[in-house]
C-alpha positions in Angstrom: 71.8 133.6 126.1 71.8 130.9 128.8 68.4 129.9 130.1 67.5 130.1 133.8 67.7 126.8 135.8 64.4 127.5 137.5 61.2 129.5 137.0 59.9 132.3 139.2 58.5 129.7 141.6 61.9 128.1 142.1 60.9 125.0 140.1 63.2 123.6 137.5 61.6 124.0 134.1 60.7 121.0 132.1 62.2 120.1 128.8 59.5 120.6 126.1 59.4 117.9 123.4 57.4 118.0 120.2 56.6 114.5 118.8 55.5 114.5 115.1 53.4 111.4 114.5 50.9 109.6 116.7 51.6 106.1 115.7 52.8 103.2 117.8 56.3 104.6 118.5 55.2 108.2 118.8 52.7 107.3 121.6 55.3 105.1 123.3 57.8 107.9 123.1 55.4 110.3 124.7 54.5 107.9 127.5 58.2 107.3 128.3 58.9 111.0 128.4 56.0 111.8 130.6 57.0 109.1 133.1 60.3 110.9 133.4 58.7 114.3 134.0 59.4 115.6 130.5 56.6 117.5 128.8 55.8 116.0 125.4 53.1 116.8 122.9 52.2 114.6 119.9 51.3 116.4 116.7 49.3 113.9 114.5 48.1 114.8 111.0 45.0 112.5 111.1 41.8 113.9 112.7 41.8 111.0 115.3 43.8 108.0 116.3 44.4 105.9 113.2 46.3 102.6 112.7 45.7 99.7 110.3 44.1 96.6 111.7 47.0 94.3 110.9 48.9 92.0 113.2 52.5 92.6 114.4 54.6 91.2 117.3 57.1 92.1 119.9 60.1 90.1 121.2 60.8 89.4 124.9 63.6 92.0 124.7 61.2 94.5 123.2 58.8 94.0 126.0 61.6 94.5 128.5 62.2 97.9 126.9 58.5 98.7 127.1 58.6 98.0 130.8 61.5 100.4 131.2 59.7 103.1 129.2 56.5 102.8 131.1 55.0 99.7 132.7 51.6 100.7 131.5 52.6 100.0 127.9 53.5 96.4 128.7 50.2 96.0 130.7 48.2 97.0 127.6 50.2 94.6 125.4 49.7 91.8 127.9 45.9 92.2 127.9 45.5 91.9 124.1 48.3 89.7 122.8 48.7 86.1 121.7 51.7 84.9 123.6 54.4 82.4 122.8 56.7 80.8 125.3 59.8 78.6 125.4 57.6 75.5 124.7 56.4 76.9 121.3 58.2 77.3 118.0 58.0 78.9 114.6 57.7 76.5 111.7 59.0 76.8 108.1 57.4 74.8 105.3 58.0 73.9 101.7 54.8 75.2 100.2 55.8 74.4 96.6 56.9 70.8 96.1 54.2 68.7 98.0 51.5 68.1 95.4 48.7 66.7 97.7 47.2 68.2 100.7 48.2 65.1 102.7 51.8 65.6 101.8 51.6 69.3 102.5 50.6 68.6 106.0 53.0 65.7 106.5 56.0 67.0 108.5 58.3 64.4 107.1 57.6 65.7 103.6 56.9 69.4 103.9 58.4 70.7 107.1 61.7 72.4 106.5 62.6 73.0 110.1 61.4 74.7 113.4 63.0 77.4 115.4 62.2 77.5 119.1 60.7 80.6 120.6 62.9 80.4 123.7 64.9 83.4 122.4 62.5 85.7 120.6 59.3 84.9 122.6 57.0 86.9 120.3 53.7 88.3 121.6 51.4 89.1 118.7 48.6 91.7 118.6 46.5 93.9 116.4 48.1 97.3 115.7 45.0 99.4 116.1 44.0 97.8 119.3 47.5 98.3 120.8 47.5 101.9 119.7 44.2 102.7 121.3 45.1 101.0 124.5 48.3 103.0 124.8 46.6 106.3 123.8 44.2 105.9 126.8 47.3 106.2 129.1 48.3 109.6 127.8 47.6 112.7 130.0 45.2 115.3 128.9 46.4 117.8 126.3 49.2 115.4 125.2 48.0 115.2 121.6 46.9 117.6 118.8 45.1 116.1 115.9 44.9 117.6 112.3 48.5 118.8 112.5 50.4 118.0 109.3 54.0 119.2 109.6 55.2 121.2 106.5 58.5 122.7 107.9 60.4 123.6 111.0 62.8 126.3 112.0 65.9 125.4 114.1 68.3 128.3 114.8 71.5 126.6 115.7 73.1 129.9 116.7 70.7 130.6 119.6 71.1 128.4 122.7 67.9 129.5 124.2 65.7 129.4 121.1 63.2 126.7 120.4 62.4 124.7 117.4 59.4 126.2 115.6 57.1 123.8 113.9 54.9 125.0 111.0 51.7 123.1 110.2 49.6 122.9 107.0 46.7 124.7 108.7 48.8 127.7 109.3 49.4 127.1 113.0 52.7 126.8 114.7 54.2 125.2 117.9 57.5 125.4 119.6 59.6 123.0 121.7 63.2 122.5 122.8 63.4 119.5 120.5 61.5 117.8 117.7 61.2 114.0 117.4 60.1 112.8 114.0 58.0 109.6 114.6 56.1 110.2 111.4 56.8 106.9 109.7 58.3 105.7 106.5 57.3 108.7 104.4 58.6 111.1 107.2 58.2 114.8 106.5 60.7 115.3 109.4 63.3 113.2 107.5 62.8 115.2 104.3 63.3 118.5 106.1 66.2 117.2 108.2 68.2 115.8 105.3 66.8 118.0 102.5 64.1 117.1 99.9 66.7 116.2 97.3 68.8 113.8 99.5 68.6 110.2 98.4 67.5 109.1 101.9 64.6 111.5 102.0 62.4 108.9 100.3 62.2 105.1 101.0 62.9 102.5 98.3 60.6 99.9 96.9 61.8 96.4 97.8 60.0 94.9 94.8 57.7 92.9 97.1 54.0 93.3 97.3 51.9 92.1 100.2 48.3 90.9 100.3 47.1 91.0 103.9 44.0 89.7 105.7 42.8 88.3 109.1 40.4 85.4 109.3 38.7 83.5 112.1 41.2 80.8 113.4 38.9 77.9 112.3 38.8 79.3 108.8 42.6 79.5 108.8 42.9 76.0 110.0 40.5 74.7 107.4 42.7 76.3 104.7 46.2 75.6 106.0 45.9 72.8 108.6 46.1 72.6 112.4 49.7 73.8 112.4 48.7 77.4 112.0 46.9 77.5 115.3 50.1 76.7 117.3 52.4 79.5 116.3 54.0 81.4 113.5 54.3 79.6 110.2 56.3 80.6 107.1 55.4 78.9 103.8 58.3 79.2 101.4 58.5 78.9 97.6 59.9 80.5 94.4 59.3 84.3 94.3 56.7 84.2 97.0 56.0 83.2 100.6 53.1 83.2 103.0 53.3 84.2 106.7 50.7 83.4 109.3 50.3 83.6 113.1 47.5 83.7 115.6 46.4 87.0 117.2 43.6 88.2 119.5 44.1 85.5 122.0 44.1 82.9 119.3 40.7 83.8 117.8 42.1 85.2 114.6 44.8 84.2 112.1 46.9 87.0 110.6 47.7 86.1 107.1 50.1 87.8 104.7 51.1 86.8 101.2 54.3 88.3 99.9 55.1 88.3 96.2 58.2 89.3 94.2 57.3 92.2 91.9 59.8 93.1 89.2 58.0 96.3 88.2 57.9 99.6 90.0 55.1 100.2 92.4 52.3 102.4 90.9 51.9 104.8 93.8 55.1 104.9 96.0 53.7 107.8 98.1 50.5 105.9 99.0 52.1 102.5 99.1 48.8 100.7 98.3 47.2 99.8 95.0 44.0 98.1 93.9 44.3 94.4 93.4 42.2 91.3 92.7 41.9 87.8 94.1 43.1 86.5 90.8 46.6 87.8 91.4 46.9 85.5 94.4 45.4 82.6 92.5 47.9 83.0 89.6 50.8 83.5 92.1 50.2 80.0 93.7 49.4 78.1 90.5 51.4 74.9 90.6 52.1 75.2 94.3 50.9 72.8 97.0 47.1 72.6 96.9 46.5 74.2 100.3 48.0 77.4 99.0 45.2 77.6 96.4 42.8 77.6 99.4 44.4 80.8 100.6 43.1 82.9 97.7 39.5 82.0 98.8 40.1 83.8 102.1 40.4 87.1 100.2 37.6 89.2 98.7 37.3 89.5 94.9 38.5 93.1 95.1 41.2 94.0 97.6 44.2 96.2 98.2 47.9 95.2 98.0 50.7 96.9 99.8 54.0 97.9 98.4 56.8 96.9 100.8 59.3 99.8 101.1 62.3 100.2 103.3 65.4 102.5 103.9 68.0 99.9 102.9 68.9 101.3 99.5 69.6 104.8 100.8 69.9 104.7 104.6 70.1 108.1 106.3 73.7 109.2 107.1 72.5 110.5 110.4 69.3 110.3 112.6 69.8 113.8 114.0 70.7 117.4 113.1 70.5 120.3 115.4 67.6 119.9 117.7 65.6 117.5 115.5 65.9 113.8 115.0 64.0 110.9 113.4 62.8 107.8 115.2 61.4 104.4 114.3 60.3 103.9 110.7 61.2 107.5 109.9 64.9 106.5 110.6 65.2 102.8 109.6 61.9 101.4 108.1 62.4 97.8 107.3 60.5 94.9 105.6 58.5 92.7 108.0 60.5 89.5 107.5 62.9 89.8 110.5 59.9 90.6 112.6 61.5 93.3 114.7 60.8 96.6 112.9 58.5 97.8 115.7 60.9 96.4 118.3 63.7 98.5 116.8 61.5 101.6 117.3 61.0 100.6 120.9 64.7 100.5 121.3 65.0 104.0 119.8 62.4 105.3 122.2 64.3 104.0 125.3 67.6 105.4 124.1 66.0 108.8 123.5 64.2 108.8 126.8 67.5 108.0 128.5 69.5 110.8 126.8 66.7 113.4 127.2 66.3 112.6 130.8 69.9 113.4 131.2 69.3 116.7 129.4 66.4 117.5 131.8 68.9 117.0 134.7 71.5 119.2 133.0 69.0 122.0 132.5 68.0 121.8 136.2 71.7 122.3 137.0 71.9 125.4 134.8 73.1 124.2 131.4 71.6 125.7 128.3 68.9 123.7 126.5 70.4 124.2 123.0 73.8 122.7 123.6 72.5 119.9 125.8 69.8 118.9 123.3 72.0 118.9 120.3 74.6 116.8 122.1 72.0 114.3 123.3 70.5 113.8 119.8 73.9 113.2 118.3 74.5 110.7 121.0 71.3 109.0 120.1 72.1 109.0 116.4 75.6 107.5 117.0 74.1 104.8 119.3 71.4 103.8 116.8 72.8 104.1 113.3 74.5 100.7 113.1 71.7 98.8 114.7 69.1 100.5 112.4 71.0 99.7 109.3 71.6 96.1 110.3 67.8 95.6 110.9 66.7 96.8 107.5 69.5 95.1 105.6 69.0 91.7 107.3 65.3 91.9 107.1 65.5 92.4 103.3 67.9 89.4 103.0 65.5 87.2 105.0 62.6 88.2 102.8 64.6 87.2 99.7 65.6 84.0 101.4 61.9 83.0 102.1 61.2 83.5 98.4 64.3 81.4 97.4 65.9 84.5 95.9 68.9 85.0 98.3 72.1 83.8 96.7 74.1 82.8 99.8 71.3 80.4 100.9 69.4 79.5 97.8 67.0 76.7 98.6 69.4 75.0 101.0 67.4 74.3 104.2 70.5 74.1 106.5 71.9 77.4 105.3 68.5 79.1 105.7 68.2 77.8 109.2 71.7 78.9 110.2 71.1 82.4 108.9 67.9 82.7 110.9 69.7 81.4 114.0 72.5 84.0 113.5 70.1 86.8 113.0 68.0 85.8 116.1 71.2 85.8 118.2 72.0 89.3 117.0 68.5 90.5 117.8 68.4 89.3 121.4 72.0 89.6 122.4 72.4 93.3 122.0 72.7 95.9 124.7 70.9 98.9 123.3 72.3 101.2 126.1 75.9 100.1 125.8 76.7 102.6 123.0 75.8 105.4 125.4 78.7 104.4 127.6 81.2 104.4 124.8 
């Protein structure tokens, strides 16, 4: 049955969107839809806003997409971020061979190369701070907490029917479409593909991460003045260390990544207890300043298993009136630095196609057909890009740990691959596939 193009007051009805997951991309998605006059409600399983206090960054292109989603998003990021510009660069260091601290800080002996920031132009921030800043922009009644999705009903035979969401607390909700922004362990993805589908679960990359943030002066004392001036990657066999300033240069975000040949103990939780001694053993025999890094960590800590979707990528991002977005669709390792930016790309593409649906409904089209077609357009537009990101990011991580065959320890080959990948990141028109 076709739905009416207006309500009893003669006003065109709004498309109703359910967003599962109140993380970074879920909130961006809601803000972008609301700005386009589309009603969107976030259903978040946690009892309140929750995000880890770790650093991450957005490229210049990613910020352009934020501006197009909702200028308020970029305003929040601008207030809280550590900014790079064309005069800055990222540096890549040999953290293994120099055997004195003096040599380790001597660019002629330890610096592998620099890459200018005139292409990526990263702005780094703390995840939790960014989430709370964006959440403050949401309209009233735009979020429901304590809503763990367990299933949804999508009757493809009924054009006027809505998707019915079922939550763990026994409650339900309905909407014209469901957007699964529920992260790497997405319940939406499991339902959309089927619990037995290989892509219903992420795969362990056999890399474990040890993360911390320290005052910038503490970071400088451990790693040298270079860490205050931009992103640094310290490379070596089977491990690497990444650092960059956040919080307007007052804190240093530090992450140690270690190759782990075993299976991760808890793939559902993705964290496991760890000890400082693991980092000390990891860097035994490396340059002496790497030994200082272990001292920045507490005796007892948590390590993170790095999972992604590269081993079994989803065959589609949409079925019926439901789709998956961000990490739910294409979770990647952090090494390419654009996992969150790829989710921003998803959000802008989805806002674009759903705005078109809103217009079609106003002209008398049925919600069901229009929504299904729009989500398939989104999936076709994003599949190749999503797969490239998680595949290339995994390769770059292996490269930093001198485990990637095509580059090995060859500095020029490593640099050329990074340059090629950077070119692909920034020279991509995310809306072009919609015109095909």
